[in-house]
C-alpha positions in Angstrom: 0.1 0.0 0.0 1.8 3.1 -1.0 2.1 5.4 1.6 -0.2 8.5 1.0 -2.0 10.7 3.2 -5.5 9.8 3.6 -8.4 12.4 4.7 -9.3 11.9 8.3 -13.0 11.5 8.8 -14.2 11.8 12.1 -15.6 8.5 13.1 -19.2 8.2 14.5 -20.7 5.6 17.0 -24.4 6.0 16.9 -25.0 10.1 17.4 -22.4 10.7 19.5 -18.9 11.9 17.3 -15.8 10.3 18.8 -13.0 12.9 19.3 -9.5 11.9 17.7 -7.1 10.3 19.7 -4.7 12.9 19.8 -7.1 15.0 21.3 -7.6 12.6 23.9 -4.1 12.3 24.7 -3.6 16.1 25.1 -6.7 15.8 27.0 -5.0 13.2 29.1 -1.7 15.0 29.4 -3.6 18.4 30.8 -5.3 16.6 33.2 -2.1 14.9 34.6 -0.3 18.2 34.5 -3.1 19.3 36.7 -3.1 16.7 39.0 0.0 17.3 41.1 -0.1 20.7 42.2 -4.1 20.6 42.6 -4.5 17.4 44.1 -4.0 18.5 47.9 -6.4 21.1 47.5 -9.6 19.6 48.8 -11.7 22.4 48.2 -11.0 22.1 44.3 -11.8 18.2 44.8 -15.2 18.7 46.6 -16.0 21.4 43.8 -14.9 18.6 41.2 -16.8 15.9 42.7 -19.9 18.1 42.9 -19.8 18.7 39.2 -19.1 15.6 38.0 -22.6 14.4 40.3 -24.5 16.8 38.8 -27.4 15.3 36.6 -26.9 18.4 34.4 -23.5 18.1 33.5 -23.7 14.1 33.4 -26.2 14.5 30.8 -24.1 17.2 29.1 -21.1 15.5 29.2 -22.3 11.7 28.2 -25.7 12.6 26.8 -28.7 10.6 27.2 -28.7 6.4 26.9 -30.8 6.0 23.5 -33.7 3.7 24.5 -32.0 0.7 22.4 -29.3 0.8 24.3 -30.7 0.7 28.0 -30.4 -2.5 29.9 -33.5 -4.2 31.0 
């Protein structure tokens, strides 16, 4: 197979577009960099946990489960 550059198209699973691996790795690196100096701050940890446990943020970030994927 020739070493030609193929156009990169976004991959979709159902209706949720998946970010590229490079973008996910960049996000991971940013989170790891923040973890060191901020890990010992209990106020930040509590704030992040409250944000993650919020149902509005959960639906916004993860989306809602489509009817075909619900577990019975």
